[in-house]
Residue, then its C-alpha position, 0 to 999 in steps of 0.5 A: m913947611d907949607v907949599s900949599q900955594q907951591v903945589s897942588f898934590t898937597d899942603y905942607f912937607v915935613i922934611c927929616s933925616g935919620t943916622s943909618s938904614r935902620m933909623l929910616q926905618s923907624l923914624s916911618e915907622a912910627v910917623s905910620e903907626k901914631i899917624r893911623e892911631e891919633y888920626h886913623q888914616h893911612c899913608s902910601i910909602q914910596g920909596a925904601d930905607s936901604a936906599g936913604w929915602v923914604l916917602l910917607d903921603f897922607g894927603d895934605i902932608v908927605v912925610h920926607i925922611f932921608s939919611p944926610d948924603r940923599r938930603d944933601y943931594y935932592q936940597l928939597e928946601d932949597l927946591w921950595k924956598e918960596a913956601k914958608t917954614l913953619i917950624k925948624v928944628h937942628 
């Protein structure tokens, strides 16, 4: 999602889900490692896979990784509905 017109702290949100705590951890580790390898950029990590939500802050891009129930609870897509969705994969 392009949120650059709605917020000043980042330009893009990436929002995805994992079906288990292990999957959330694996997704966050894989994204963090790939960005570090490809772009030499580190991230700030918040949340916890055991809580159903992990946030990876790369500055211009913030990656939200949710369990299905936490994603339903926070409803970021609805909260930021004015933002342009760049790609949506189901």
